[in-house]
C-alpha positions, 0 to 999 in steps of 0.5 A: 933219870933220878929226880933232882933233890930240889924238885922233890916235894917237902911236907912237914908244916909247909907241904910244898910241891918242890924245894925251890923257894923265891927269896924275898927281894925289894922291888920298889913297885908300890909307887902309889900314895897308899903303898898298896900292892896291885893286881896288875903289877905285884899280882902278875909278878908273883903269879908268873913265879908260882911254880916255886914251892914257896914264894916269899914277898918283898919286905912289907913294912908293918907300920908307917914308922917301919919304912926305909925305902921308896915304894915298898908295899905295907901290910898295916892299912885296910887298902894294903890288905885288899891289895894283897888279896889280889896277889894271893888269889893269883898265886893260889889260882896257879897252885902256888903258896906265898908268905909275906915278909914282915919288915921294920928297917929301924935305923936303916931309914931317914927322917925324910920318911918320917916327917922329919922325925928320927928313925928308931933303933936299939941304941942311938948309933948311926949305922953310917950307911945310906937310905934310898929316899924319894930324893935319892940316896941319903946318908943315915942319921943317928936314930932315936933309942927306942923307949920301952913304950916304943918296943911295946908299940912295935910288938903290937904292930907286928902282931897286927901285921901278921893277922892282916897277912892271914886276912889277905890270904897269905899262907904265912909270914916271915919275920925279917930279922936279918940284914941289919934291920931292926931285929938285927940291930938288937942282936948285934953289939955294934948297934945295941948298947942298952943296959936294960932288959933288951941289952947285954946278954944273949937272952936280953938282945933276943928278947924283943924278937921273941916278944914279937914271935910270941905276940904273933903266934897268939893271933896266927898259927905258929906253923905259919911263921917263918924267920930269917937271919943273917948271922955272919953279916959283916961290914954291910948295913952298919953291922960289925961282927964281934965275939958275942955275935955268933953265940947270940944267934946260936942261942936264938936258933936253939931256943926256936926248937921250942916253937913249931915254926914253918921254917928258919931261913938263913943266909950264907955270908954276903961277903968273904968273912974267912979272915974275919974274927968270930965269923962262921963261913958255912952257915948251913953246916954250922946251924943245921945241927942246932935246929930240929925244924925246917931249915932254908938256906939262901945266898948265891946258890945255883942249881947244882949247889942247891941240889948238893946242900939238900942232898948233904942234909944241911938244908931242906929248902933253898931260896933263890933271889936274883935268878927268879927276877929274870927267870919267872920259870926258874923251876922249869928251867932247873927241871929241863936243864935250860940256860938261865936268863941274865937279870938287868940290875938297872931295873931292880928298884925302878917303877913299872913293868920293865925288868919286873913282869916282862922277862919271858919264859924259856921257849920249849 
C-alpha cells in the first residue's frame, strides 16, 4: 500500500517526520495570574499531540499590551519562559517538534485588558467587533493610532519574545500576521489610513512586519521563523477586502523569497468569497507559484483534501485545527483510516481539563 503524502517526511529547514501540522488555536487555559503555561495542562495537551510533524501553539502575547483574550499564555516574563520549558520538554521527550505563535491582537482588544487605556492599531478605526474579556464579550472601541515610538517598542517586544521562545526550548516561532490582528491591521486599507512611512503603498503597509522579521532574525536563526497570513479574510475580525489587499500580500510573499524561513503558513478563505470583488478563492494555488520556500496551508482540510493538496504540489504541509482538538492521535487515525471523534465547541475556551486533555485516543 502506498504511503499517504501527508505521512511522508519533510526535510528542508524543518526535518519533520510527517506533513501533518497542528494549527495554532486559542484555548484559554492559562487561567493564572501570570498567564503562564503549565506542565499539567498545556504540557499534557501538547504532549498528547506530539505525533504531528509539527505543533504550533496557541497565540501567545509578546507583551501585556498585546493581549486581547482571557487566559492566553504569554512569552514576555521569566515565569512564562519557565512554564513553556515544561511544555517543550514533554513534546521533545515524545519525539515531537513545537513552534510558538507570537501574537499581538492590536485593536481586537478592549480597555478592560489595559487598565482602561485604549488598545493600539495602525489607525484609530474601530473594527466594530467583539473582544472576549474577563466580564464576557464586549464591543470593541476605537483604538489609539500607534506612534512611531509605539511601533519601535512593539518591534522590540517581538524580538525579545523570539529570544525568550528559544530559551524556553521551542524549535521555532510563528509570527501571527493574520486573522485581523495587529499586522493585518497594517496590511489592509480598511484599518490603515496612515500617511507616514507605514501607510499608503504596499511597501509601506508591510514595513512594520518586515521590521519585526528583521529584528527577530537578528536574535534567532531565520530558519526557525514561520509566518502566517490570511489574504482573503473578509467580513470577519473587522477586515474588508479592497483592490489593494491581494497585491499587498503578493508583494509580501514575493519579498519573503529573500529570507530563509521555516515556512509561510496561509489560510484558505474562512468564508465564501466567490462573489467578493478582488478576493482570491484558492489561496494555495494562487500563492504557490510566488513563493520558493516551504508552504503550509490551513482551513477546513480533511485527510483526503490534505493528501491531494500535497500531491498536486500546491503545498508542502497541511495544518489541522479542530480535528486535533478532539483527536490527539490524529496522525495515527489518518494512518489507520480510523473515524475521527467529534469536538465539543462548548469547551473550546473554557478552563480546566474538560474538552482539553480528556479526549481519548482511538482504540486499536
